C-alpha positions in Angstrom: -104.8 -27.4 -157.8 -103.4 -23.9 -157.2 -101.5 -24.4 -153.9 -100.5 -20.7 -153.5 -100.4 -17.4 -155.2 -97.5 -14.9 -154.8 -97.3 -11.3 -156.0 -98.1 -7.7 -155.4 -101.4 -6.9 -153.7 -103.3 -4.9 -156.4 -106.6 -4.3 -154.4 -108.3 -5.1 -151.2 -111.9 -5.3 -150.0 -113.2 -6.6 -146.7 -113.5 -10.2 -148.1 -111.3 -10.2 -151.3 -107.7 -9.7 -152.2 -106.5 -9.2 -155.8 -103.0 -10.5 -156.2 -101.1 -9.7 -159.4 -99.5 -12.9 -160.7 -97.6 -12.6 -164.0 -99.6 -9.6 -165.1 -103.0 -11.3 -164.2 -105.1 -10.2 -161.2 -106.1 -13.2 -159.2 -109.2 -12.6 -157.1 -108.8 -14.5 -153.8 -111.5 -14.7 -151.2 -110.1 -14.3 -147.7 -111.2 -13.9 -144.1 -110.9 -10.4 -142.5 -108.0 -11.7 -140.4 -106.1 -12.6 -143.6 -107.0 -9.3 -145.3 -105.7 -7.5 -142.2 -102.2 -8.8 -142.8 -102.1 -7.5 -146.4 -101.2 -4.1 -147.7 -102.0 -2.7 -151.2 -98.8 -2.5 -153.3 -96.8 -4.9 -151.1 -95.8 -8.4 -151.9 -97.9 -11.2 -150.4 -98.0 -15.0 -150.5 -101.3 -16.8 -149.8 -101.9 -20.5 -149.5 -105.0 -21.2 -151.6 -107.7 -23.7 -152.2 -109.6 -23.8 -155.5 -113.3 -24.7 -155.3 -114.7 -25.9 -158.6 -118.4 -25.8 -159.4 -120.2 -26.3 -162.7 -120.6 -22.6 -163.2 -117.6 -21.1 -161.3 -114.0 -21.4 -160.2 -113.5 -19.7 -156.8 -110.1 -19.3 -155.2 -109.9 -19.0 -151.4 -106.8 -17.6 -149.7 -105.2 -18.2 -146.3 -102.4 -16.8 -144.2 -100.7 -20.2 -144.1 -101.0 -23.9 -145.0 -102.5 -24.9 -141.7 -105.4 -22.6 -142.2 -106.0 -24.0 -145.6 -105.9 -27.5 -144.4 -108.4 -26.8 -141.7 -110.6 -25.1 -144.3 -110.6 -28.2 -146.4 -111.2 -30.6 -143.5 -114.2 -28.6 -142.3 -115.8 -29.2 -145.7 -115.7 -33.0 -145.1 -118.7 -32.5 -142.8 -122.1 -32.7 -144.4 -123.7 -29.4 -145.1 -120.4 -27.4 -144.8 -119.4 -25.7 -148.0 -116.6 -23.3 -148.6 -118.5 -20.2 -147.4 -119.4 -21.8 -144.0 -115.9 -23.1 -143.6 -114.4 -19.7 -144.3 -116.9 -18.1 -141.9 -115.7 -20.5 -139.2 -112.1 -19.4 -139.8 -113.2 -15.8 -139.9 -114.4 -16.1 -136.3 -112.0 -18.7 -134.9 -108.3 -19.5 -135.6 -107.4 -23.1 -136.5 -106.3 -23.8 -133.0 -109.4 -22.3 -131.5 -111.5 -24.6 -133.7 -109.4 -27.6 -132.6 -109.9 -26.6 -129.0 -113.7 -26.2 -129.5 -114.0 -29.7 -131.1 -111.8 -31.3 -128.6 -113.8 -29.8 -125.7 -117.2 -30.3 -127.4 -117.8 -26.6 -127.2 -121.0 -26.1 -129.2 -121.3 -22.5 -128.0 -118.1 -21.5 -129.7 -119.4 -22.9 -133.0 -122.7 -21.1 -132.7 -120.7 -17.8 -132.6 -120.2 -18.5 -136.4 -123.0 -16.9 -138.6 -125.2 -19.6 -140.0 -124.5 -22.2 -137.4 -127.3 -22.9 -134.9 -127.3 -25.2 -131.8 -128.4 -28.3 -133.8 -125.9 -27.6 -136.5 -123.1 -27.2 -133.9 -123.9 -30.5 -132.3 -123.9 -32.2 -135.6 -120.5 -30.7 -136.5 -119.0 -31.8 -133.2 -120.0 -35.4 -133.9 -118.8 -35.4 -137.5 -115.5 -33.5 -137.0 -114.3 -34.5 -133.5 -110.7 -35.6 -133.8 -110.4 -34.8 -137.5 -108.7 -31.4 -137.1 -106.0 -32.7 -134.8 -105.0 -31.5 -131.3 -104.6 -27.8 -130.5 -101.2 -26.5 -129.8 -100.3 -26.3 -126.1 -100.8 -22.8 -124.4 -97.6 -21.6 -122.8 -97.4 -19.0 -120.0 -96.4 -16.1 -122.4 -99.5 -16.8 -124.5 -101.7 -16.6 -121.4 -100.3 -13.2 -120.4 -101.5 -11.7 -123.7 -105.0 -11.8 -122.3 -104.3 -8.8 -120.2 -103.6 -6.7 -123.2 -106.1 -5.3 -125.8 -108.8 -7.6 -127.0 -107.6 -9.5 -130.1 -110.7 -8.5 -132.1 -109.9 -4.8 -131.7 -106.4 -5.3 -133.1 -107.7 -7.5 -136.0 -110.4 -5.0 -136.9 -108.1 -2.0 -136.7 -105.5 -3.7 -138.9 -108.2 -4.7 -141.4 -109.4 -1.1 -141.7 -105.9 0.4 -142.0 -105.2 -2.3 -144.7 -108.2 -1.0 -146.6 -106.7 2.5 -146.6 -108.3 4.2 -143.6 -106.2 6.4 -141.3 -105.4 5.1 -137.8 -107.7 7.8 -136.3 -110.6 6.6 -138.5 -109.9 3.0 -137.6 -109.9 3.8 -133.9 -113.2 5.7 -134.2 -114.8 2.8 -136.1 -113.6 0.3 -133.5 -115.1 2.4 -130.8 -118.4 2.6 -132.7 -118.8 -1.2 -132.9 -117.5 -2.0 -129.4 -121.0 -2.3 -127.9 -121.9 -4.8 -130.5 -118.8 -6.9 -129.8 -119.3 -6.7 -126.0 -122.9 -7.8 -126.4 -121.7 -10.9 -128.3 -119.1 -11.7 -125.7 -121.5 -11.2 -122.9 -123.9 -13.7 -124.5 -121.2 -16.3 -124.2 -119.8 -16.1 -127.7 -116.8 -14.3 -129.2 -116.5 -11.0 -131.1 -117.7 -11.7 -134.7 -115.0 -9.9 -136.6 -116.5 -10.2 -140.1 -119.8 -8.6 -138.9 -117.9 -6.0 -136.9 -115.9 -5.1 -140.0 -119.0 -4.6 -142.0 -120.6 -2.5 -139.3 -117.4 -0.5 -138.9 -117.3 0.2 -142.7 -120.9 1.4 -142.5 -120.1 3.8 -139.7 -117.2 5.2 -141.6 -119.3 5.7 -144.7 -122.0 7.5 -142.7 -119.3 9.8 -141.2 -118.1 10.9 -144.7 
């Protein structure tokens, strides 16, 4: 098992980071949130999980060991492979997932692409209690809600990490805001991976 990779960030895409390790470029699949914390040319350390298939070896990367552990626990549920598990972590943090499973919140799970109402109920039954208890929310954390929406900061950071200027990132965030607000109004959360793809499309059209 490759527990982590550490080295200079050689390249970034919306879903992939290439980390130079001993002169070799390691392609690591990451969520947009993890990508947002990386910068090309800077040093990075990612916790990793190696998924072995008959025809492939795929390395998934995470900001910390907790995220990796949740990624692996999610896959103990029937029908959940690495792509679905990564999509769940792309939409929700580990603690947000723990809260959803503890509360039996199917709506939070259906905010993940590829998970419908029946699938969400099945996951709640199979994984309830397996992810552990969410961390307690303190007063300072509650106060953050009055600031900018977390998805806007995540999306902006991801775009800047991909080499776009702050002005371009702000314009792209503004362009996809109606899509995010519609998802939130429907009772879900802002789907950062889809918003990032839409933002990149808007930037490409503007060029």
